[in-house]
Steps between C-alpha positions, in 0.01 A plus 500: 500500500764370248750250651826383343529139436774306703683432169506869401596602853781248497625609159491861619716393808741311282536813290574713794744243633691497166505878488638496860783271373581736214511793728735316746708389188524852380601619847787258495619624162490859630699401798753336265525812288564705813776254608662527156479878489664523849780269388554725191521794732773319694680408195486861400639624827838358394493650156647848475364559152128430595295816458406668829124482432509130441521369854223724634268423215566123544445534862161674436397223256594233741286673775213523251536135420510407864190718561319338225567152637360600835183637331461188279514285822253718678263465214541121487436488876182727453372261219575202712297640787217586257514142356472352851198725571324397180574132535255338754654250737425126431261480803306789381475343151380170629270652751664335801559712816830339622 
């Protein structure tokens, strides 16, 4: 049986944690885009020369951004759960049974 060294295992966990951070940051960006698009819709509501198709298109795009943010956060949480399962507890690593 091939086992992974503690150093390689820690590096893998660190990579997962970094990726989780990037997913969360991307989710925050997507939420920001959704807010900006909704603000644009609000601005267009007071503009009589705005095309009729503009508001619904922006609302759909805002909803897509919000949905993407939720999915990115869900992926981050799934990776975090995976990282926790893969990373042994300190007691398990040292052999203590506390």
